[in-house]
N, C-alpha and C positions, 0 to 999 in steps of 0.2 A: 650654359647656353646650348640648346639642342641642335640648332641649324642656323645657317646664314640668313634664312628668312627673317629671323628676329632682328638682325642688324639691318638688312635691306629695307625693312618697312619703316625705319627711322629716317630715311632719306627720300627726297622727292626730286624727280628728274628736272623739273623746271627751276627748282631752287638751285641745283648744282649748275645748271646752264647760266643762271643769272650771276652766281658767284664767279664763274669763270670769266664772264664778260667784264666784271668789275675789278679784276686783279690789276694792280699797277706794276710798273716796271721796278719800283723800289721794293715791293713785296717779293717779286721774282728774285732780285739780287740778294735780298735778305735770306731767302730759302737756299740759294746757291752757296752762301757763305757758311751755312750751318754744318755741324759735324753729324749730328743725328737728326734725320729728317722724318717728318710725319706725313700722313695723308694730306694734310693741309698744304704742306710744301709740294707734294706731288701735284695737287690741283694747281698751285701757282705755276709750276713748270709746264703744265699742259695748256695754260691760258694763251690767248692770242698775244698778250703782252710779252710772254716769254720768247716769242720768235725773234725778238730783238737781241737776245743773248744766245742765239743758236750756236755761234762759233765757240763761245766759252763753254757751253753745255757739251758740245762735241769733244772738246779737248778734255774736259773732266771725265766724260764717258770713256774715252780711250784709256786714260790713266787708271780709272777704277776697274775697268774690265781686265786690263793686263795685271793689275795688282792681285785681283781675286782669282782669275782663271788662267793667267799666263798668256802667251801668244799661241793659243791653240784653237782650232775649230773642229768640233766633233761632227762627223758626216754620217748621214743615214739615208735610207731610201724607203718610200712607201711601197707596200704590196697590197694592191686592191683585190679583195676577195670576192666581192659581189656588187652589182649595181641594182639589186632588188631593193625596193623601198616601199614602205606602207604609208609614208607621209607625203603630203603635198607641201612643198616649200617653194616659194615663188622665185628663189634665186639659185636653185640647184638643178644640175642636169639629170640627177637621178630621181627627181620628183615623180610621184606616182602618176600624175596626169600627163607626163611626157610619153609619147608613143615611141618607145625604143625597144630594141632587142635586149632582153634581160639576160644576164650571164652570172653564174656562180661557179667558182672554180671547184673542180673535183680534186680528190687527193693527188691524182697523177699530175693534173695541171698545176696544182699548187707547188709540187716538187720541181716541175719544169721551170716555173717562174722563179722559184728560190735559187735554182742552179744558175740562172742568168745573173741574179743579184750577187751570188757568191763569186762568179767570174769577174764581176765589177769590183770585188774587194769589200763588198758590204758586210758588216758585222752587226750593225744596228738596223733592225727592220721594224717598220711601223705597219701593222695590219689594219686596213681600212675597209669598211663596208657601208652599204646603205643600211637603213634601219628597217629590218624585216625579221621580226623575232621567230617566226615559224620556219623560215627558210635558212636564215643565218642567225641562229640563236646561240645560247651558251654551249650546247653540245658541239655545234659546228666549230666554235672558237676553241674549245678545249682540244678537239681533235687536231685543229690546225697548229696550235701551240705545241702539242706533243710531236707532230711531224717535223716542225721547224726547230725545236729546241736544240737538237744535236748539232745544228748547222750555224746557229747565230748566238753570239754572246749576249745580246740584248733584244728582247721582244717587247714592243709597245703596242697598244691598241687604240684605235679611234673608231668606235662603233656606237650603237645606240646606248642610251643610259640604261644601266642595269640595277638590280637590287643589290643590297649589301652582301648577302650570302653568295650571289653570283660572282661578284668581284672577288670574294674570298676564294671561291673555287678556281678562278682564273689565276689568282695570285699563287695558289698552291701548285698550279701547273707550270708556273714560271714567268708570268707576265710581270715585267719590271715597272712599267709606267702606263698611265691611262690619260688620254687627251680627251677633253670634253669642252665644247664651246657653247656659251649661252646664246651666241649669235647676236642678240641685242638684249640689254637690260631695260629697254623702254617697254614696260609691261603693257601700256595702253595700245601700242601698235604691234606687239609681238604676234598676236593672233592673226593680224592681216598678212604677215609673212608666212605663217604656219596655220593655214585654215583647216587642215584635216590631218588626222593621225595622232599617235601618242605624243609626238613632238609639240603638239599644240598646247599641251599642259605646261604652262610657264613654270609653275612651282616645282613640279616633278623634276624638270630639268635643272632648275636652280639648286635643288637639294642634292643633285648627283655628286658633286665633289665631297659633300659630307659623307655620303655612303662609301665613296672611294677611300676617304681618310679612315673611316671606322674599319674598313676591310684590311688596313695595313699596307696598302700599295706603296711601293718605295718612292715613286714620283708621280705627280699629276701636272698636267699642262692645261692652262686656261687661255682664253682669248675671246675676242668678239669679231664678227665679220664686218670689217671696216668698209663702209659704204651704205649700210642699211640705215643708220641714223647718225646723229652728230658724233663724230669720232672722239671728241674731247669728253663729252658726257659719258658715253659708253665706256671709255677707257678708265675714267674715274671709278665707275662702279666695278669694273673688272679688278682694279687695284684694291678697292675696298674688299672685294671677295677674297683676293689673295692674302691681304693683311689678316683677315679673320681666320683663314685656313692655316696660315703659318703659326698663328698663336694656338689654334685648336689642335692641330696635327703636326706638332713640332718635330716629329721624327721623320716626316716626309720631306722630300725636295720638291721644288716648284719651278715650272718653266712658263714662259708666256710667248705666244705666237701672234703674228700680225697679218692674218689673211685679208687681203684687199679683194673686194668683189671683182671676179674675173669673168670674161665671156664664157657662156656655156649654153647648151641647147635649151631653148624655151624659157630663159630666165629674164628677170627685170634688169633695167639699167640701174646703176648706183643712184641711190637717193641723195647721198652726200659725197661729193668728190673729195678725195684726199690726195694731195700732191706729194711728191717725194720728200720735199722739205718738211712737210707735216709729219710724215712717217718717221723721218730722222728725229724730229723734235720729240715724238712719242717714245721712241727707243731710248733717247737720252734721258727723258724724264723717268722712265722705269729704272735705268741703271743708276742714276744719281740718287733716286729714292731708295732702291733696294739693291745693294751690292751683291747679294747672294743669288738672286734669281737668274735662271738660265734664259737666254734670249734666242729664239729660234726663227730663222728666216727661210721661207720655202721658195720653190721654183716659180711661184706665182709672180715674184718680183723680176724685173728685167736685169740683164747682165750688168749694166752700168751701176745700178743701185747695189747689187750684190757684191760687185767688185769692191766698192767703197765701204760697205758696211762691215767687211771683214775686220777692219781696223777701228770700227766705230761702234762697238758694243755687242756684235753677234758672238754667240758661243756655239751655236748649233746650226747646221744648214743641211737641207736635203739636196740631192744631186742626181741627175739622170732620171728624174721622176717620170713615171707613167701613171695617169690618174684614171685608168680604165682597167677592169678585171681582165687579166691575160695580156695586158699591154706590152709586156717585155718580150713575149715570145708566142704565147698560146693563141691569142685572139687580138691582134694589134688593131683591128678595125672596130672593136666594141666601143660604145659611146663613153667618152671620158666625163668625169664629174665637172671639170672645168679645164680651160686651156692653160697650159703652163706658158710662162714667158721666157724663162731661162732654160733653153733646151740643150745646153752643153752636157757632155758626158761626165761621168764621175772622174775620169782621168784629167779632163780639161779643168774641172773645178779644183782638183787637188793641185794641179800645176799653177792655177791662178792664186791659190792660197799661199803656196810656197813663194811665188814671186812677190807676194805682199809682205814677206818676212814672217809668216805664221806657219804653224805645223798642222797639217790635216791629220786628225785622229780617227782611225777606223775602229778602235776598240779601247775603251777605258773602263769597262765593267764586265764582270763575268758572274754567272749565276752561282758559282761556288761560294761567292762572298755572302750570299744570303742563305746558304745551306740547302739550296734546291738540289 
């Protein structure tokens, strides 16, 4: 099998939606009692019927997460490189049609921002940018990784989809993981959310994780933007994608993130509302289905939810996040990609994690393990 596209085209959005609506509580309970669960069981646990067993699912999630990951939470922070973007996306503050002051960090500014992160104790940094190949392309990312590599044990990227050889180049520089979100797997409406730019090519984006896998990247992160379309259907397709990737690129690790649509300059309102209990159900479904997958919770979520999710499935959390280029020190007034909800500092998050009986982990990986 050459790509996920071959799997994807065997499934229809409306058929999955209908299946979800027809799941019974007995089917949910049967899935929860199994030892080895399939995608069909994941679908059952996503269903409206499964909400009746949320307490049981939460208890199972807590036990499974502690068994596989211990009582630890890995912490990281994003470092936004640029808000330049060539795409029009109706939900993003960086969208090309937004009239905003564009900013791309210089080498000196990058080092100032990184020094602030280091003073916060950050060792895992996620480099983020808008999608503008000419201004912030692979040479820019290579240079940024070279500058930051001596200062951070783990460098991840969340940038525009690249070609396989470009991922290989960044892997050679020291990139540990790549995050890429399909945003929505609803192909019929994808174009409405992405009317202009390279991102409007649904299948090029869909094939990105295959290119990442063939490039030998250590870890890849997937997710959908919760709020664009029906979260249950989108999440089934995201799990279908992960299931395929784990079988195809078994040497790589995988994580899943749960970004809910947040306020930002010039964006649409959520098309589908997702309550906290829905997000908890989704997280539980992922953990019970896949005990090895890492579960990442960002500062998009509010303090109360993040406080409770520490003991209910999370393995990775961002803290002290700024979502604008230069937001930590260089240019605090530049436009952010989206509003954060949990604005507590890294130290406050570490304290909260400790009070919950868990250990905040600032470093659990070093590039020497990969021979960089």
